[in-house]
Phi, psi and omega in degrees: 000318179297320184293320176302315180295322179299313178299320179295319178295322177295315182296322179289330183288330185304303182301325182295317179295320179294329183275356177296145181295115179294133185255153171250118187291159177301324179293322176292321176303318179294319180296322176294317176302315181295330184283323191258349186300141182228086187284346187260113178273111176289322178122196181286144178238339176215136178226158178298152180268341186227151180297136182092352180271146175238126181255141192203160161054076178285146169231132184242139169209170182236142176219115186066226181270000185249152171260152177227144183233124164263146182204166183247153181223123172270119185262011182103344177241323179192181179261140173229166185246131187237168186229134176230163183225148181210153176254351186222004182071000180252320183249125189234146181235124178290133179255325181148193185267154173241329174227111183250152172291161185226156178282353186276182187261025181292165185300335185242025189297331187247353179217120179216090184251109193253153180218116183306136175260155174069029171293137178311128183266357185287123179297122185077017181272207185273343181053041176284148172269106185279157181246166176215133182053043174070017181225151167265144189239157178211130170266153181206160169260138182223166177195164186258357183251133178286161183122183182271099176052056179280151176285149351271155170239134180229171181258128176239175176238136176235163186205162173212152174263354180270156176297135187280048181246358182233155181281063177260153179290131179276146175280158185231143169301148186289336182231153175297152180265337173221132175224172181275003176248006177299155178299326184261022177292146185247177187297332186276357184227026191257016182254027167073018177223103174257126188251231191294140177233153181221120187251126177236163172260132178251097185297333178277353182051049180300333177267357187090002183228157182285323187238144181233134175242129170250137184208156179249153182207165179264134178194170180193139181277348183256123189292331183242027186263088183294334184290331184242000188287352173264356182301147180238146180218161182253126178236190181218154176223159185232159179202158176245355185216005179069358179250331180242118183240153174218149176295140181277328179201162186285341183252158175293162182257332175225121181198164180229157187290336184230141167081210190251137166230112191205179173055064180291151174213137192240136169224157176242115184254108182062242182256016183238131172280137180238126175253115172273140181206174177240149171243159179205143172059035174288162179295321186257005181219135184270157174066213181236145190198160182255138179218193179208160173228163181223155186209152173258345186227009179073357184246312179261120190244135175259123185271136177289132182251011182263210186293153174298148172288312180227139172208170182297135177204348185236167179295328184279345175237031186300320186273313181211141172230109191196173176067104194265146149222116192238134178213163180234123185228120182044048174087353183251134173268127179247125181242096176282141178203167179273124181247131177237123183271185186292345180259003178090003176292138187229127178213186180259125180240172187219138172235149186226164176277343180235142178290109182253015180096206185224133176295151172258359175288139180216160174294136175280183184282077185244017184298145187199172173289134186294133175280328178249145181296345181242334188079009188278317182082150176061039168199163184289152177284345184275066188251000181256000000 
């Protein structure tokens, strides 16, 4: 009888042990930091071509012998998605648009800010842009009203059957896949602005689904709380076909009590998932900066509590240095980010783990009156 009870207790303990939250140790977090840090700022690699434009949010992938970067440009009226090409990750040539605004009355007619889905997540891997169902995919935030991040903004999905190496217009699903009015919308995303999303494939289906989307949004649980209603946090949604999405849980997965936690980007370093993201206006840190969190299961994330990965230190990123895309190629870590100078000019900059010299690209004489009170992008203006 005692033996039977012992076997029963072991059987019952099994699922409990398996269900425990997997932790990332402080030693492993430090090891990740040492692996991904990029102390050498190469400088700007892409800047706007015209006065009044703001360049933002790089996504990098490789096809054949060339690297490609999608990024978004605010032209004074709305966001569009552009494509650039490089042979060495340092020198970039603009090719053209992939998501353009339209004169029609569609839900996303005036705002189309895209982020490629299914980029290879293997750290030091091929960084190929993978396809699904014969299509390449892109998530994006869209809206029907012109202006700087006007309400409402929702998340849509776009796709193309062509190789993603040319500036061709991507097709879009007719309706958004996530909105702030969905039945399963939660307290942290209820302020009518869903922003950057990043979609990966989880071959192990750790969430029970093939695809996972991380995204940041504006929200607040208090209806009349002006002080915190612009705060942003990162949550997750899941899908099995890239067209139908549902929230995975009611609470955000990475967030801070004050300010912005946003713009997630995912890599897998050995057996650990690493989320690069940016923070801004925290109680204990000034300005905007890039950081990371780590996870064993894509759901429970351990936040790095050490030094920032990227922060303002140069004239070209004097105001803000934020929004990551990080990859490792031939032993060198490349950390692309959005740089905002003291005049509000915004472009794409690069920091590396090895000294690769200094870029000659610089902001042109594009100084202007700010459309946004901070020049930060991707957050509400109601921050004071």
